C-alpha positions as CSV (number, residue, x, y, z in Angstrom):
1,X,-118.1,-261.1,-24.0
2,X,-116.3,-257.8,-23.6
3,X,-113.3,-258.1,-21.3
4,X,-113.1,-255.9,-18.1
5,X,-109.6,-254.7,-19.1
6,X,-111.1,-252.5,-21.9
7,X,-112.9,-250.0,-19.6
8,X,-110.1,-250.1,-17.0
9,X,-107.5,-249.3,-19.7
10,X,-109.7,-246.4,-20.9
11,X,-110.0,-245.0,-17.4
12,X,-106.3,-245.3,-16.9
13,X,-105.6,-243.6,-20.2
14,X,-108.0,-240.8,-19.4
15,X,-106.6,-240.0,-16.0
16,X,-103.0,-240.3,-17.2
17,X,-103.6,-237.8,-20.0
18,X,-105.2,-235.4,-17.6
19,X,-102.3,-235.7,-15.2
20,X,-99.7,-235.1,-17.9
21,X,-101.7,-232.1,-19.2
22,X,-102.0,-230.5,-15.7
23,X,-98.3,-231.1,-15.1
24,X,-97.2,-229.3,-18.3
25,X,-99.8,-226.5,-17.8
26,X,-98.5,-225.8,-14.3
27,X,-94.9,-225.7,-15.5
28,X,-95.8,-223.2,-18.2
29,X,-97.7,-221.0,-15.7
30,X,-94.8,-221.0,-13.3
31,X,-92.5,-219.8,-16.0
32,X,-94.6,-216.8,-16.8
33,X,-93.5,-213.6,-15.0
34,X,-96.0,-212.4,-12.5
35,X,-97.2,-208.8,-12.8
36,X,-95.6,-206.5,-10.2
37,X,-97.8,-205.8,-7.2
38,X,-99.2,-202.3,-6.7
39,X,-98.3,-202.3,-3.0
40,X,-95.3,-203.7,-1.1
41,X,-95.6,-207.0,0.8
42,X,-97.4,-207.0,4.2
43,X,-94.4,-207.8,6.4
44,X,-96.1,-207.1,9.7
45,X,-98.8,-209.6,8.8
46,X,-96.3,-212.3,7.8
47,X,-94.4,-211.7,11.1
48,X,-97.6,-212.1,13.2
49,X,-98.6,-215.3,11.4
50,X,-95.1,-216.8,11.8
51,X,-95.2,-216.0,15.5
52,X,-98.5,-217.8,15.9
53,X,-97.1,-220.9,14.2
54,X,-94.3,-221.3,16.6
55,X,-94.3,-224.3,19.0
56,X,-94.1,-223.4,21.9
57,X,-95.8,-220.0,21.3
58,X,-94.1,-216.8,22.3
59,X,-95.2,-214.8,25.3
60,X,-98.5,-212.9,25.2
61,X,-96.9,-209.3,25.2
62,X,-94.9,-210.2,22.1
63,X,-98.0,-211.4,20.2
64,X,-100.0,-208.3,21.2
65,X,-97.2,-206.1,20.0
66,X,-97.0,-207.9,16.7
67,X,-100.8,-207.6,16.3
68,X,-100.7,-203.9,17.0
69,X,-98.0,-203.4,14.4
70,X,-100.1,-205.3,11.9
71,X,-103.1,-203.1,12.8
72,X,-100.9,-200.0,12.2
73,X,-99.9,-201.2,8.7
74,X,-103.5,-202.3,7.8
75,X,-104.5,-198.7,7.2
76,X,-103.5,-199.0,3.5
77,X,-105.7,-202.0,3.0
78,X,-108.8,-199.9,2.6
79,X,-107.3,-198.3,-0.5
80,X,-106.4,-201.7,-1.9
81,X,-110.0,-202.8,-1.4
82,X,-111.2,-199.8,-3.3
83,X,-109.0,-200.6,-6.2
84,X,-110.4,-204.1,-6.3
85,X,-114.0,-202.9,-6.2
86,X,-113.3,-200.4,-9.0
87,X,-111.7,-203.1,-11.1
88,X,-114.7,-205.4,-10.6
89,X,-117.1,-202.5,-11.5
90,X,-115.1,-201.9,-14.7
91,X,-115.2,-205.5,-15.7
92,X,-118.9,-205.6,-15.0
93,X,-119.4,-202.5,-17.2
94,X,-117.4,-204.0,-20.1
95,X,-119.4,-207.2,-19.9
96,X,-122.7,-205.3,-19.8
97,X,-121.7,-203.1,-22.8
98,X,-120.7,-206.2,-24.8
99,X,-124.0,-207.8,-24.0
100,X,-126.0,-204.8,-25.0
101,X,-124.1,-204.6,-28.3
102,X,-124.9,-208.2,-29.1
103,X,-128.6,-207.5,-28.6
104,X,-128.5,-205.2,-31.7
105,X,-126.5,-207.5,-33.9
106,X,-124.8,-210.8,-33.2
107,X,-121.0,-210.3,-32.9
108,X,-121.3,-206.5,-32.6
109,X,-119.9,-206.6,-29.1
110,X,-116.4,-207.5,-30.4
111,X,-116.4,-204.3,-32.5
112,X,-118.0,-201.8,-30.2
113,X,-114.8,-200.9,-28.2
114,X,-112.7,-200.5,-31.4
115,X,-115.3,-198.1,-32.9
116,X,-115.4,-196.2,-29.5
117,X,-111.6,-195.8,-29.6
118,X,-111.7,-194.4,-33.1
119,X,-114.4,-191.9,-32.0
120,X,-112.2,-190.8,-29.2
121,X,-109.3,-190.1,-31.5
122,X,-111.6,-188.3,-33.9
123,X,-112.7,-186.0,-31.1
124,X,-109.1,-185.1,-30.3
125,X,-108.3,-184.4,-34.0
126,X,-111.5,-182.2,-34.1
127,X,-110.3,-180.1,-31.2
128,X,-106.9,-179.6,-33.0
129,X,-108.7,-178.6,-36.3
130,X,-110.9,-176.1,-34.5
131,X,-107.8,-174.3,-33.0
132,X,-106.2,-173.9,-36.4
133,X,-108.0,-170.6,-37.1
134,X,-106.8,-169.1,-33.8
135,X,-103.2,-170.2,-34.4
136,X,-103.4,-168.8,-38.0
137,X,-104.5,-165.3,-36.7
138,X,-101.6,-165.3,-34.2
139,X,-99.1,-166.2,-36.9
140,X,-100.4,-163.6,-39.3
141,X,-100.2,-160.9,-36.7
142,X,-96.6,-161.9,-35.9
143,X,-95.6,-161.8,-39.5
144,X,-97.3,-158.5,-40.3
145,X,-95.8,-156.7,-37.3
146,X,-92.9,-154.4,-38.3
147,X,-89.5,-155.8,-37.5
148,X,-87.0,-153.7,-35.4
149,X,-84.4,-151.9,-37.6
150,X,-80.9,-153.1,-37.1
151,X,-78.0,-150.6,-37.6
152,X,-74.4,-151.7,-37.9
153,X,-71.9,-149.9,-35.8
154,X,-69.6,-147.6,-37.9
155,X,-66.4,-149.3,-39.0
156,X,-63.5,-147.0,-39.6
157,X,-61.3,-149.7,-41.2
158,X,-63.6,-150.9,-43.9
159,X,-61.6,-152.6,-46.6
160,X,-62.5,-155.0,-49.4
161,X,-61.0,-157.8,-47.4
162,X,-63.3,-157.1,-44.5
163,X,-66.3,-157.6,-46.7
164,X,-65.5,-161.3,-47.1
165,X,-66.3,-163.9,-44.5
166,X,-63.4,-165.9,-43.2
167,X,-62.4,-167.4,-39.8
168,X,-60.3,-164.3,-39.1
169,X,-63.2,-162.0,-40.1
170,X,-66.5,-163.4,-38.6
171,X,-69.9,-161.9,-38.7
172,X,-70.5,-159.0,-36.3
173,X,-71.8,-160.1,-32.9
174,X,-75.1,-159.1,-31.4
175,X,-73.4,-156.6,-29.2
176,X,-72.3,-154.6,-32.2
177,X,-75.9,-154.4,-33.5
178,X,-78.0,-151.6,-32.1
179,X,-81.7,-150.9,-32.6
180,X,-81.5,-147.3,-31.6
181,X,-81.0,-144.6,-34.3
182,X,-77.4,-143.5,-34.9
183,X,-76.4,-140.3,-33.1
184,X,-76.1,-137.0,-34.9
185,X,-72.6,-136.1,-36.1
186,X,-70.8,-133.7,-33.8
187,X,-70.0,-130.2,-35.3
188,X,-66.6,-129.8,-36.7
189,X,-64.5,-127.3,-34.8
190,X,-63.2,-124.3,-36.8
191,X,-59.4,-124.0,-37.1
192,X,-57.8,-121.1,-35.3
193,X,-55.6,-118.7,-37.5
194,X,-52.0,-119.7,-37.6
195,X,-49.4,-117.5,-36.1
196,X,-45.9,-117.0,-37.2
197,X,-44.6,-119.4,-34.7
198,X,-47.0,-122.3,-35.7
199,X,-46.3,-124.7,-38.5
200,X,-48.7,-125.2,-41.3
201,X,-48.1,-129.0,-41.5
202,X,-48.6,-131.6,-38.8
203,X,-45.4,-133.2,-37.5
204,X,-44.8,-136.9,-38.5
205,X,-45.7,-139.6,-36.0
206,X,-43.1,-140.5,-33.4
207,X,-42.5,-143.8,-34.9
208,X,-40.9,-142.3,-38.1
209,X,-37.4,-140.7,-37.6
210,X,-37.2,-137.0,-38.2
211,X,-35.3,-136.1,-41.3
212,X,-32.8,-133.3,-41.0
213,X,-33.4,-130.4,-43.3
214,X,-30.5,-129.6,-45.6
215,X,-28.5,-126.7,-44.4
216,X,-28.4,-123.8,-46.8
217,X,-25.1,-122.9,-48.3
218,X,-23.4,-120.0,-46.7
219,X,-22.8,-117.2,-49.1
220,X,-19.2,-116.4,-49.9
221,X,-17.9,-113.3,-48.2
222,X,-17.2,-110.4,-50.6
223,X,-13.7,-109.1,-50.2
224,X,-13.7,-105.5,-49.3
225,X,-11.5,-103.3,-51.6
226,X,-8.2,-102.5,-50.1
227,X,-7.2,-98.9,-49.6
228,X,-4.4,-97.7,-51.8
229,X,-1.7,-96.1,-49.9
230,X,0.4,-93.5,-51.7
231,X,4.0,-93.5,-50.6
232,X,5.6,-90.1,-50.4
233,X,9.1,-89.8,-51.7
234,X,11.6,-89.5,-48.9
235,X,13.5,-86.3,-48.7
236,X,17.3,-86.5,-48.9
């Protein structure tokens, strides 16, 4: 005869295993981070409920004021309800699409949304490909358009050292580049005839000392011939 302890031990083992499983499952669920809420906490509702749970209850005017504050903050609950309804409609649509896909082929509902996402990306790439012709015309028009001529400003001190690039001799800035044509050279003024008082050569710069011209040698004076005087003999 089968002992009564066998079914009792089976029941104890079954309930014990279920209790251990539920304990570990709840511990793991509590460790998971909850998703952040879309809206802040309803503080006015919490305050009203905490006032109702007091013993003794607060005066009636205080409860009415808390209820009115809760009613003022409940205006945003309508939007929250709309979000919930929209989420439920989306879930129902997904379930319906999966069910309809499975009617064509078993297991096709697991692939229908992956194929749909690939089709969406294909449509986006198609739009980009169709706009390539327009962008190509714009770029060709930009490349074929004549570029503005750039003229360097005249440099009076152009030396071989200025043709090399160095930190002391950088490239000309944009201000020195002009797109307008160079102005016509001014007419050279004609020189006026020199007078006897003007010099034919330009004087040296003030920085150089003036050199004294050598003084010409004075010619020697020619001695004039002396007059010969004839002495008359003295009479006795």
